[in-house]
C-alpha positions in Angstrom: -49.2 -20.8 -50.8 -46.4 -23.3 -50.3 -47.5 -25.2 -53.5 -47.5 -21.9 -55.5 -43.9 -20.9 -54.3 -42.6 -24.5 -55.1 -44.4 -24.4 -58.5 -42.8 -21.1 -59.4 -39.3 -22.1 -58.1 -39.5 -25.2 -60.4 -40.6 -23.2 -63.4 -37.7 -20.8 -62.8 -35.2 -23.6 -62.5 -36.7 -25.3 -65.7 -36.5 -22.0 -67.5 -32.9 -21.2 -66.4 -31.3 -24.5 -66.6 -31.2 -25.1 -70.3 -29.7 -21.5 -70.8 -27.1 -22.1 -68.1 -26.0 -25.5 -69.3 -25.8 -24.0 -72.9 -23.6 -21.0 -71.7 -21.4 -23.4 -70.0 -21.1 -25.8 -72.8 -20.4 -22.9 -75.2 -17.1 -22.4 -73.2 -16.0 -25.8 -72.1 -12.3 -25.1 -72.4 -12.3 -22.7 -69.4 -12.5 -25.6 -67.0 -9.6 -27.2 -68.8 -7.3 -24.0 -68.2 -8.5 -22.6 -64.9 -5.3 -20.5 -64.6 -6.0 -18.5 -67.8 -7.8 -15.3 -67.4 -10.8 -14.7 -69.8 -12.0 -11.6 -71.5 -15.4 -11.2 -73.1 -16.5 -9.3 -76.0 -17.8 -6.3 -74.2 -14.8 -5.9 -72.1 -12.5 -6.4 -75.1 -14.5 -3.7 -77.0 -14.0 -1.4 -73.9 -10.2 -2.0 -73.7 -9.8 -2.4 -77.5 -7.1 0.5 -77.8 -5.2 -0.6 -74.7 -4.3 -4.2 -75.4 -2.1 -6.1 -77.9 -4.2 -8.5 -79.9 -2.5 -11.8 -80.9 -4.2 -14.0 -83.5 -2.8 -17.6 -83.1 -4.5 -19.1 -86.1 -2.9 -19.9 -89.5 -1.7 -17.3 -91.9 -4.7 -18.4 -94.3 -7.4 -17.9 -91.6 -5.9 -14.6 -90.6 -5.7 -13.3 -94.1 -9.4 -14.3 -94.8 -10.7 -12.6 -91.5 -9.2 -11.1 -88.2 -9.9 -8.5 -85.6 -8.5 -5.1 -86.6 -5.1 -4.3 -85.1 -4.3 -8.0 -84.4 -0.8 -9.4 -85.0 -0.8 -12.8 -86.5 1.5 -15.3 -84.5 0.3 -18.8 -85.5 0.7 -21.4 -82.7 1.2 -24.2 -85.3 4.4 -22.9 -86.7 6.2 -23.6 -83.5 7.7 -20.0 -83.6 5.2 -18.4 -81.1 7.4 -18.8 -78.1 10.4 -17.3 -79.8 8.3 -14.2 -81.0 6.8 -13.7 -77.5 10.3 -14.0 -76.0 11.5 -11.0 -78.2 8.3 -9.1 -77.4 8.8 -9.6 -73.8 12.2 -8.2 -73.8 10.8 -4.9 -75.0 7.7 -4.7 -72.9 6.6 -7.4 -70.6 4.1 -5.1 -68.8 1.7 -4.9 -71.8 -1.6 -6.6 -71.7 -1.9 -9.5 -74.3 -5.1 -10.8 -75.6 -4.9 -13.9 -77.5 -7.7 -15.4 -79.7 -8.4 -18.1 -82.4 -11.5 -19.2 -84.1 -14.1 -19.7 -81.4 -14.9 -21.2 -78.1 -14.0 -24.7 -79.3 -10.4 -23.7 -80.2 -7.8 -24.5 -77.6 -4.9 -22.7 -79.4 -5.3 -19.4 -77.6 -5.3 -21.2 -74.3 -2.1 -22.9 -75.2 -0.6 -19.7 -76.4 -1.5 -18.1 -73.1 0.3 -20.5 -71.2 3.4 -19.9 -73.3 3.2 -16.2 -72.9 2.9 -16.5 -69.2 6.1 -18.6 -69.1 7.8 -16.0 -71.3 7.2 -13.4 -68.5 4.0 -11.7 -69.5 2.0 -10.7 -66.4 -1.2 -9.5 -68.2 -2.3 -12.5 -70.4 -6.0 -12.9 -71.4 -7.8 -15.1 -73.7 -10.8 -14.0 -75.8 -12.4 -17.4 -76.3 -15.3 -16.1 -78.2 -12.8 -15.8 -81.1 -13.0 -14.0 -84.3 -16.5 -15.4 -85.2 -18.1 -13.9 -82.0 -16.2 -10.6 -82.8 -17.4 -10.5 -86.4 -21.0 -11.1 -85.2 -20.9 -8.2 -82.8 -18.4 -5.8 -84.0 -18.1 -6.1 -88.0 -16.9 -2.5 -88.4 -13.7 -3.6 -86.5 -13.2 -6.8 -88.3 -10.9 -7.4 -91.3 -12.8 -9.5 -93.9 -11.5 -10.6 -97.3 -9.3 -7.6 -98.0 -11.7 -4.9 -96.2 -10.9 -3.5 -92.8 -14.7 -3.2 -92.2 -16.9 -6.1 -92.7 -19.9 -5.0 -94.5 -23.2 -6.7 -93.7 -23.6 -8.2 -97.0 -20.2 -9.9 -96.7 -21.1 -11.6 -93.3 -22.4 -15.3 -93.7 -25.4 -15.9 -91.7 -25.8 -19.4 -90.2 -28.7 -20.1 -92.6 -26.7 -19.3 -95.7 -23.6 -21.2 -94.6 -25.8 -24.3 -93.6 -27.0 -24.5 -97.3 -23.5 -25.3 -98.2 -23.1 -28.0 -95.6 -23.9 -31.5 -96.6 -24.4 -34.8 -94.6 -22.3 -37.7 -95.6 -25.3 -39.3 -97.6 -25.9 -36.2 -99.5 -22.2 -35.5 -100.1 -21.7 -39.1 -101.4 -24.7 -38.8 -103.8 -23.6 -35.4 -105.2 -20.1 -36.8 -105.9 -21.7 -39.2 -108.3 -23.2 -36.5 -110.4 -21.7 -35.2 -113.6 -19.3 -32.3 -113.3 -18.5 -32.9 -109.6 -15.0 -32.6 -108.2 -14.3 -34.1 -104.7 -11.4 -32.2 -103.1 -9.5 -33.4 -100.0 -7.9 -30.4 -98.5 -6.4 -32.2 -95.4 -2.6 -31.8 -94.7 -0.7 -34.7 -96.3 0.4 -36.1 -93.0 -3.1 -36.8 -91.7 -4.5 -38.5 -94.9 -4.2 -42.0 -93.4 -7.5 -43.0 -94.8 -10.0 -41.7 -97.3 -13.8 -41.9 -97.9 -15.1 -44.4 -100.4 -15.6 -42.0 -103.2 -14.5 -42.0 -106.8 -11.8 -39.6 -108.2 -10.7 -37.7 -105.0 -8.3 -34.9 -105.7 -6.0 -34.6 -102.6 -4.5 -31.1 -102.5 -2.6 -29.0 -100.0 -4.4 -25.8 -98.7 -2.1 -23.3 -100.4 -2.4 -25.1 -103.8 -6.1 -25.1 -103.5 -6.4 -21.5 -102.7 -4.3 -20.7 -105.8 -6.5 -22.9 -107.9 -9.6 -21.2 -106.8 -8.1 -17.8 -107.2 -7.1 -18.6 -110.8 -10.7 -20.0 -111.3 -9.4 -23.4 -112.6 -12.5 -25.1 -111.2 -15.0 -22.3 -111.7 -17.2 -24.6 -113.9 -17.2 -27.6 -111.5 -19.3 -28.4 -108.6 -16.8 -28.5 -105.7 -17.3 -31.1 -103.0 -14.8 -30.2 -100.2 -13.9 -32.1 -97.2 -11.2 -31.6 -94.4 -10.5 -33.4 -91.2 -13.3 -32.2 -88.8 -15.2 -29.5 -90.8 -13.1 -26.6 -89.1 -12.1 -24.9 -92.5 -15.6 -24.9 -94.0 -16.7 -21.4 -92.9 -13.4 -19.6 -93.9 -13.4 -21.4 -97.2 -17.0 -20.4 -97.7 -15.9 -16.7 -97.4 -12.8 -17.4 -99.9 -15.0 -19.1 -102.4 -17.8 -16.6 -102.3 -15.3 -13.8 -102.7 -13.8 -15.6 -105.6 -17.2 -15.7 -107.5 -17.9 -19.4 -107.1 -21.4 -20.4 -106.6 -21.6 -24.3 -106.9 -19.6 -25.7 -103.9 -20.4 -27.7 -100.7 -18.6 -28.9 -97.7 -18.8 -32.2 -95.9 -20.3 -31.4 -92.5 -18.0 -32.4 -89.8 -15.4 -33.4 -92.5 -13.9 -36.9 -92.1 -15.5 -37.3 -88.7 -18.8 -37.7 -90.6 -17.5 -40.7 -92.8 -18.9 -44.0 -91.7 -16.1 -46.5 -90.6 -15.4 -48.9 -93.3 
């Protein structure tokens, strides 16, 4: 009897342990910001009409996809504190919910600390981010000009992964005819470049304009950024613009072997 109980106990632990670790690993930033209060997807849906949603990502990211009713106050511009200060003068008692892309993005946590310093008493972070929200509530997600994300628009992981290349495959495709390698990193972080021929460095705004004008519609686009963060959003943008032959370097420059 004792052996049976012990066996069951061990099996339960072995079954639950990977799930528990995975759940914790998905939200690692929570332990780095213990003073910041969290709201999950279900609770946000219940309180959706009673909170002020603030998207702290870039304007580009916001225009591709955001949670309906959200206001865009990008952290990176350096003007978030001033905007929150003006908002606090009118109503510091409102509940703010700040979010960015997903659970690996620290911007919402940083913005929450700023909001608290500016006098807001009710500050929450939705660290599932717009990606979790889109997966759960597409009807309340703005996506590529539509206030409701239709199922056919939503990128499955399987579909997105087909456009991600390892460094070896990315390098091999760059040598094929009609391939165009595009470096979309900001100019100030282009300290080094991968050993590829004919790289086209371009700022994000200029890249989006070129895509919109279909300048490279006949090319095979091979795109890389700093760490692969922009791939999913650009996938949506390229898909909506009618492109079919494009790939991203998985993990961006982080995947490039040291010279």
